[in-house]
N, CA, C and O atoms as a MOPAC input file, in Angstrom:
PM7 MOZYME 1SCF
protein

 N     15.51500 1   194.20300 1    84.96300 1
 C     14.63400 1   194.26500 1    85.91500 1
 C     14.33900 1   196.32700 1    86.08200 1
 O     15.39600 1   196.65700 1    86.62000 1
 N     14.04200 1   196.80100 1    86.01400 1
 C     14.81400 1   198.76500 1    87.08500 1
 C     13.75600 1   198.82800 1    87.80700 1
 O     12.54200 1   198.71500 1    87.64200 1
 N     14.51200 1   199.04300 1    88.68700 1
 C     13.15800 1   199.25700 1    90.09100 1
 C     13.36100 1   201.68000 1    89.76000 1
 O     12.55200 1   202.60100 1    89.86800 1
 N     14.04200 1   201.64600 1    89.58400 1
 C     13.54700 1   203.34600 1    88.75200 1
 C     11.91600 1   203.32700 1    87.82000 1
 O     11.14000 1   204.11200 1    87.27500 1
 N     11.95800 1   202.95400 1    87.89200 1
 C     10.61400 1   202.92700 1    85.97800 1
 C     11.09900 1   204.35000 1    85.41200 1
 O     10.34300 1   205.29500 1    85.63700 1
 N     12.07000 1   204.55400 1    84.82900 1
 C     12.51300 1   205.76100 1    84.17900 1
 C     12.43700 1   205.98400 1    83.01900 1
 O     12.23900 1   206.90500 1    82.22700 1
 N     12.83900 1   203.88200 1    83.11400 1
 C     12.63900 1   203.26400 1    81.41700 1
 C     14.55000 1   203.04200 1    81.21500 1
 O     14.95000 1   202.58700 1    80.14300 1
 N     15.67400 1   203.44400 1    82.43900 1
 C     16.88500 1   203.84500 1    81.97700 1
 C     17.30400 1   203.24700 1    83.08400 1
 O     16.49800 1   203.03200 1    83.98900 1
 N     18.83500 1   202.82600 1    83.21300 1
 C     19.98800 1   201.73600 1    84.05200 1
 C     19.81400 1   202.23500 1    85.08100 1
 O     20.02000 1   201.27800 1    85.82800 1
 N     19.49800 1   203.33500 1    85.91600 1
 C     20.23700 1   203.87400 1    87.24400 1
 C     18.89300 1   204.78100 1    87.73900 1
 O     17.75200 1   204.88500 1    87.28800 1
 N     19.40600 1   205.22100 1    88.57800 1
 C     18.15500 1   206.38300 1    89.40600 1
 C     17.78900 1   207.60500 1    88.27000 1
 O     18.48400 1   207.48800 1    87.26100 1
 N     16.71000 1   208.90700 1    88.22700 1
 C     16.38000 1   209.39400 1    87.87500 1
 C     17.20500 1   210.49400 1    87.70200 1
 O     17.80900 1   210.60500 1    88.76900 1
 N     17.63400 1   211.54200 1    86.79000 1
 C     19.09700 1   212.57500 1    87.03300 1
 C     18.47300 1   213.40900 1    86.14600 1
 O     17.57100 1   213.01900 1    85.40400 1
 N     19.08500 1   215.05200 1    86.18300 1
 C     18.46200 1   215.73600 1    85.51800 1
 C     17.59500 1   215.40300 1    84.60500 1
 O     16.40900 1   215.71900 1    84.69900 1
 N     18.18400 1   214.58700 1    83.41300 1
 C     17.23400 1   215.17900 1    81.99800 1
 C     15.64800 1   214.03900 1    81.95400 1
 O     15.04700 1   213.70300 1    80.93300 1
 N     15.34000 1   213.69500 1    83.24000 1
 C     14.79600 1   213.78200 1    83.47200 1
 C     13.20500 1   213.83800 1    83.73400 1
 O     12.88700 1   213.71400 1    84.91600 1
 N     12.12100 1   214.01300 1    82.76900 1
 C     11.04800 1   214.27900 1    82.67300 1
 C     10.86000 1   214.41100 1    84.09500 1
 O     11.68600 1   214.97600 1    84.81100 1
 N      9.60300 1   213.81200 1    84.59100 1
 C      9.01100 1   214.06700 1    85.91900 1
 C     10.03100 1   212.69500 1    86.82200 1
 O     10.09100 1   211.51000 1    86.49400 1
 N     10.66300 1   213.31100 1    87.88300 1
 C     11.32100 1   212.42900 1    88.54700 1
 C     10.33300 1   211.64600 1    89.62000 1
 O      9.49600 1   212.44200 1    90.04500 1
 N     10.18900 1   210.38200 1    90.15700 1
 C      9.75800 1   209.95200 1    91.07700 1
 C      9.43200 1   210.64000 1    92.23200 1
 O     10.32600 1   211.43500 1    92.52500 1
 N      8.61300 1   210.64400 1    92.90700 1
 C      7.76700 1   211.84200 1    94.73600 1
 C      9.48500 1   210.42200 1    95.13300 1
 O     10.28200 1   209.66500 1    94.57700 1
 N      8.97900 1   211.06400 1    96.70100 1
 C     10.92100 1   210.76000 1    97.46600 1
 C     10.46800 1   209.11200 1    97.41100 1
 O     10.77100 1   208.15900 1    96.69400 1
 N      9.88200 1   209.25400 1    98.17500 1
 C      9.04100 1   207.29900 1    98.70100 1
 C      9.00500 1   206.64500 1    97.84200 1
 O      9.45400 1   205.53400 1    98.12400 1
 N      8.48000 1   206.79600 1    96.22200 1
 C      9.28800 1   206.14000 1    94.90800 1
 C     10.37900 1   205.82700 1    95.34900 1
 O     10.28600 1   204.87400 1    96.12200 1
 N     11.88800 1   206.38100 1    95.14400 1
 C     12.90200 1   206.45000 1    95.07200 1
 C     13.43300 1   206.24500 1    96.32400 1
 O     14.65200 1   206.13900 1    96.18700 1
 N     13.12700 1   206.14200 1    97.42600 1
 C     13.55500 1   205.22500 1    98.29500 1
 C     13.33700 1   204.06900 1    98.30900 1
 O     13.91300 1   203.42000 1    99.18200 1
 N     12.39400 1   203.33000 1    97.32700 1
 C     11.92600 1   202.03000 1    97.31800 1
 C     12.25200 1   201.11400 1    96.74400 1
 O     12.35500 1   199.89700 1    96.90400 1
 N     12.58800 1   202.64600 1    95.24000 1
 C     13.92800 1   202.34500 1    93.86600 1
 C     14.52500 1   201.41600 1    94.33200 1
 O     14.35200 1   200.21200 1    94.14600 1
 N     15.82200 1   202.36200 1    95.45000 1
 C     16.97000 1   201.62300 1    96.19100 1
 C     16.75900 1   201.08600 1    97.05600 1
 O     17.86800 1   200.58400 1    97.24400 1
 N     15.94200 1   200.61300 1    98.11700 1
 C     15.81400 1   199.70000 1    98.46600 1
 C     15.30700 1   198.42100 1    97.45700 1
 O     16.17500 1   197.55300 1    97.54400 1
 N     14.42100 1   198.06400 1    96.70200 1
 C     14.85800 1   197.17500 1    96.26100 1
 C     15.81100 1   196.71400 1    94.74800 1
 O     15.94800 1   195.76200 1    93.98000 1
 N     16.29100 1   198.04900 1    94.96000 1
 C     18.13600 1   198.32800 1    93.89100 1
 C     19.23100 1   197.23700 1    94.99700 1
 O     20.12600 1   196.54700 1    94.51100 1
 N     18.94100 1   197.27600 1    96.44000 1
 C     19.93900 1   197.17700 1    97.02400 1
 C     19.61400 1   195.66300 1    97.74200 1
 O     20.46000 1   195.24500 1    98.53300 1
 N     18.43800 1   194.85900 1    97.48800 1
 C     17.33400 1   193.53800 1    97.86200 1
 C     18.31400 1   192.63000 1    96.08500 1
 O     18.91200 1   191.58600 1    95.82400 1
 N     18.01500 1   193.53000 1    95.58000 1
 C     18.28500 1   192.45000 1    94.01900 1
 C     19.96800 1   192.88700 1    94.08500 1
 O     20.47800 1   192.47400 1    93.04400 1
 N     20.61800 1   193.32300 1    94.63100 1
 C     22.19600 1   193.52700 1    94.61900 1
 C     22.80700 1   191.80100 1    95.78000 1
 O     23.46800 1   190.79000 1    95.54100 1
 N     22.05200 1   192.39200 1    97.03700 1
 C     22.35500 1   192.03800 1    97.86900 1
 C     21.90200 1   190.88400 1    98.49500 1
 O     22.46500 1   190.49300 1    99.51800 1
 N     21.11300 1   190.38500 1    98.09500 1
 C     19.85600 1   189.31700 1    98.71500 1
 C     21.97000 1   187.58200 1    97.90100 1
 O     22.81600 1   186.96900 1    98.55200 1
 N     21.70700 1   187.67600 1    96.54100 1
 C     22.15400 1   186.71200 1    95.54300 1
 C     24.07500 1   186.34700 1    96.33600 1
 O     24.76700 1   185.34900 1    96.54200 1
 N     24.23600 1   188.19700 1    96.57600 1
 C     25.05000 1   188.25200 1    97.83000 1
 C     25.45100 1   186.95600 1    98.58500 1
 O     26.29300 1   186.06200 1    98.49200 1
 N     23.55900 1   187.61300 1   100.03400 1
 C     24.25500 1   186.26500 1   100.95900 1
 C     23.78500 1   185.36800 1   100.23600 1
 O     24.82700 1   184.71500 1   100.26400 1
 N     22.63200 1   184.30300 1    99.13700 1
 C     23.26000 1   183.60700 1    99.24500 1
 C     24.12200 1   183.29200 1    98.85500 1
 O     24.80200 1   182.73000 1    99.71400 1
 N     24.58100 1   183.32800 1    97.89600 1
 C     26.25100 1   183.16200 1    97.17300 1
 C     27.32900 1   182.85500 1    98.57700 1
 O     28.42400 1   182.29800 1    98.50700 1
 N     26.72500 1   183.34200 1    99.72300 1
 C     27.67000 1   183.04000 1   100.70900 1
 C     28.82700 1   184.63900 1   100.75000 1
 O     30.05700 1   184.68100 1   100.79700 1
 N     28.29100 1   185.24200 1   100.72900 1
 C     28.96800 1   186.84500 1   100.96400 1
 C     28.31200 1   187.47300 1   101.57600 1
 O     27.57000 1   188.35100 1   101.13600 1
 N     28.46100 1   187.11900 1   102.85800 1
 C     27.24300 1   188.10800 1   104.16400 1
 C     27.97200 1   189.17800 1   104.13100 1
 O     27.34200 1   190.22700 1   104.00500 1
 N     29.53800 1   189.27500 1   104.23400 1
 C     30.46800 1   191.04900 1   105.04100 1
 C     30.08700 1   191.53000 1   103.06700 1
 O     29.82000 1   192.71600 1   103.26100 1
 N     29.93000 1   191.34800 1   101.55800 1
 C     29.17700 1   191.25300 1   101.04900 1
 C     27.69100 1   192.21900 1   100.82000 1
 O     27.48200 1   193.30600 1   100.28000 1
 N     27.13100 1   191.57800 1   101.26900 1
 C     25.46200 1   191.51100 1   101.91200 1
 C     25.36600 1   192.57600 1   102.38900 1
 O     24.42000 1   193.34100 1   102.20600 1
 N     26.70700 1   192.86300 1   103.33800 1
 C     26.13800 1   193.93200 1   104.64300 1
 C     26.53900 1   194.80800 1   104.01500 1
 O     25.90500 1   195.85700 1   104.13100 1
 N     27.71800 1   194.80600 1   103.09600 1
 C     28.16200 1   196.09400 1   102.47100 1
 C     27.26000 1   197.15400 1   101.36700 1
 O     27.55700 1   198.19000 1   100.77100 1
 N     26.53000 1   196.65400 1   101.41600 1
 C     25.31000 1   196.81900 1    99.68500 1
 C     23.85600 1   197.52700 1   100.76900 1
 O     23.02700 1   198.42600 1   100.62300 1
 N     24.21000 1   196.43800 1   101.92100 1
 C     22.69900 1   197.25200 1   102.04300 1
 C     22.97400 1   198.75000 1   103.85700 1
 O     22.31200 1   199.73300 1   104.19200 1
 N     23.98100 1   198.22200 1   104.34100 1
 C     24.90100 1   199.21500 1   105.25500 1
 C     25.32300 1   200.68800 1   104.00500 1
 O     25.65300 1   201.81500 1   104.37300 1
 N     25.22500 1   200.37300 1   102.99300 1
 C     25.49800 1   201.93900 1   102.12100 1
 C     24.85200 1   202.41300 1   101.55100 1
 O     25.18300 1   203.43700 1   100.95300 1
 N     23.49200 1   201.83500 1   101.45900 1
 C     22.35700 1   202.06100 1   101.46900 1
 C     21.72100 1   202.37400 1   102.47700 1
 O     21.57600 1   201.15500 1   102.56500 1
 N     21.33200 1   202.67300 1   103.10600 1
 C     21.00200 1   202.97800 1   104.22400 1
 C     21.59400 1   204.23400 1   105.06400 1
 O     21.03400 1   205.08800 1   105.75200 1
 N     23.04300 1   203.98500 1   104.70500 1
 C     24.36600 1   205.08700 1   105.00500 1
 C     23.24500 1   206.52400 1   103.54900 1
 O     23.08300 1   207.70800 1   103.84600 1
 N     22.77700 1   205.97200 1   102.34400 1
 C     22.91400 1   206.99500 1   101.84700 1
 C     21.18200 1   207.47900 1   101.86200 1
 O     20.85600 1   208.54200 1   102.39100 1
 N     20.65700 1   207.00500 1   101.53100 1
 C     18.80000 1   206.59900 1   103.31000 1
 C     19.42400 1   207.37900 1   104.09200 1
 O     20.16000 1   208.14800 1   103.47400 1
 N     19.43700 1   207.49500 1   105.13500 1
 C     20.13400 1   208.38500 1   106.20000 1
 C     20.46100 1   209.96000 1   105.69500 1
 O     20.18200 1   211.01200 1   106.27100 1
 N     21.04900 1   209.77500 1   104.60400 1
 C     21.56400 1   211.15300 1   104.49700 1
 C     20.82600 1   211.68800 1   103.36800 1
 O     21.00400 1   212.89700 1   103.22000 1
 N     19.83300 1   210.98500 1   102.29600 1
 C     18.47900 1   211.19400 1   102.14500 1
 C     17.66900 1   212.01600 1   102.86800 1
 O     17.06700 1   212.92200 1   102.29100 1
 N     17.55900 1   211.84400 1   104.04000 1
 C     15.85000 1   211.81900 1   105.00200 1
 C     16.09800 1   213.02000 1   106.01400 1
 O     15.91400 1   212.91700 1   107.22700 1
 N     16.61200 1   214.36000 1   105.26500 1
 C     16.60400 1   215.41500 1   106.17100 1
 C     15.18300 1   215.21800 1   107.22000 1
 O     15.11600 1   214.81600 1   108.38200 1
 N     14.71700 1   215.42100 1   106.80400 1
 C     13.50200 1   215.74300 1   107.63600 1
 C     12.86000 1   215.02300 1   108.86700 1
 O     12.22800 1   215.52000 1   109.80000 1
 N     13.15800 1   213.85000 1   108.64600 1
 C     12.71100 1   212.77500 1   109.28300 1
 C     13.46300 1   212.56400 1   110.32200 1
 O     13.89700 1   211.41200 1   110.31800 1
 N     14.10800 1   213.75000 1   112.01500 1
 C     15.32800 1   214.24100 1   112.62600 1
 C     15.02000 1   212.98900 1   113.84000 1
 O     15.90300 1   212.26300 1   114.29700 1
 N     13.13500 1   212.92500 1   114.34000 1
 C     13.30800 1   211.95300 1   115.04200 1
 C     13.70400 1   210.01900 1   114.57100 1
 O     13.59300 1   209.01800 1   115.27900 1
 N     13.95700 1   210.09600 1   113.78100 1
 C     13.70200 1   208.62100 1   113.21600 1
 C     15.46400 1   208.49100 1   112.31300 1
 O     15.85800 1   207.46800 1   111.75100 1
 N     16.05700 1   209.48300 1   112.38500 1
 C     17.20100 1   209.49800 1   111.94700 1
 C     17.71000 1   208.63500 1   113.87700 1
 O     17.45600 1   207.44200 1   114.04100 1
 N     18.11700 1   209.13800 1   114.59000 1
 C     18.84900 1   208.85100 1   115.66700 1
 C     18.87500 1   207.27900 1   115.76400 1
 O     19.83400 1   206.50800 1   115.75700 1
 N     17.14400 1   206.98100 1   115.88200 1
 C     17.52100 1   205.64500 1   116.37600 1
 C     17.98200 1   204.43100 1   114.54200 1
 O     18.70100 1   203.52800 1   114.11400 1
 N     16.68400 1   205.57300 1   114.10900 1
 C     17.87100 1   204.53800 1   112.99500 1
 C     19.63200 1   204.47000 1   112.48000 1
 O     19.99500 1   203.53100 1   111.77200 1
 N     20.52300 1   205.43900 1   112.87400 1
 C     21.36400 1   205.19400 1   113.10900 1
 C     22.39300 1   204.74600 1   114.09500 1
 O     23.61200 1   204.64700 1   113.95500 1
 N     21.66700 1   204.51100 1   115.07100 1
 C     21.68500 1   203.89700 1   116.31500 1
 C     21.88600 1   201.55400 1   115.87600 1
 O     22.55800 1   200.61200 1   116.29600 1
 N     21.00200 1   201.75700 1   115.04000 1
 C     20.40800 1   200.41800 1   114.19000 1
 C     21.25900 1   200.28300 1   113.30000 1
 O     20.83900 1   199.49600 1   112.45200 1
 N     22.35400 1   200.70100 1   113.05100 1
 C     22.96300 1   200.83600 1   111.69900 1
 C     24.52800 1   200.42900 1   112.33300 1
 O     25.26300 1   199.48100 1   112.05600 1
 N     24.69700 1   201.54300 1   113.27800 1
 C     25.35100 1   201.55400 1   114.17300 1
 C     26.41700 1   199.77600 1   114.68500 1
 O     27.58100 1   199.46700 1   114.43100 1
 N     25.11900 1   198.88200 1   115.58800 1
 C     24.93900 1   198.16200 1   116.11800 1
 C     24.84000 1   196.94500 1   115.34800 1
 O     25.09500 1   195.86900 1   115.88900 1
 N     24.55000 1   197.00200 1   114.33500 1
 C     24.59700 1   196.09300 1   112.89000 1
 C     26.29700 1   195.85000 1   112.24300 1
 O     26.67400 1   195.03100 1   111.40600 1
 N     26.86900 1   196.60300 1   112.78200 1
 C     28.01600 1   196.86000 1   112.15300 1
 C     28.86600 1   196.10700 1   112.63200 1
 O     29.88500 1   195.93700 1   111.96200 1
 N     28.76900 1   195.59100 1   113.60200 1
 C     29.58100 1   195.45800 1   114.85900 1
 C     28.84600 1   194.16700 1   114.97500 1
 O     29.82400 1   193.45600 1   115.20400 1
 N     28.13500 1   193.59000 1   114.98100 1
 C     26.81800 1   192.45700 1   115.80700 1
 C     27.87300 1   191.45500 1   114.83500 1
 O     27.87900 1   191.86700 1   113.67400 1
 N     28.75700 1   190.24500 1   115.04400 1
 C     28.95400 1   188.64700 1   115.16000 1
 C     27.76600 1   188.08600 1   114.11100 1
 O     26.56500 1   188.07200 1   114.38300 1
 N     28.44500 1   187.56800 1   112.68400 1
 C     27.48000 1   187.09800 1   112.18800 1
 C     27.62600 1   186.09500 1   111.75800 1
 O     28.42100 1   185.75300 1   110.88200 1
 N     26.34900 1   185.06300 1   112.71100 1
 C     26.21300 1   183.88300 1   112.88500 1
 C     26.20900 1   182.51700 1   111.82600 1
 O     26.10000 1   181.30500 1   112.00900 1
 N     26.38100 1   183.35700 1   110.67600 1
 C     26.01200 1   182.05800 1   109.53200 1
 C     27.29300 1   181.62800 1   109.50900 1
 O     27.51400 1   180.42700 1   109.67100 1
 N     28.58100 1   182.74200 1   109.25800 1
 C     30.06900 1   182.53300 1   109.15000 1
 C     30.33000 1   181.67200 1   109.32400 1
 O     31.52100 1   181.36500 1   109.27000 1

């Protein structure tokens, strides 16, 4: 499955004629993170799952420059998750 919907295995690049709208791109990155993170978690790699989601969150945080009000809350939530003890381990 290609969550980017561009006929390629990765996100749209300069060669793509019609890049997706930003919300579609955000959804695609989240879908890709879930495709990688969920199997990692289900396979017992809880830290690996966290790293996939945290990396995606950091990438999206840098991408969302216009939404400054939500940025602070998003950042503080990410930081809180990074230090939370996983009860499943």
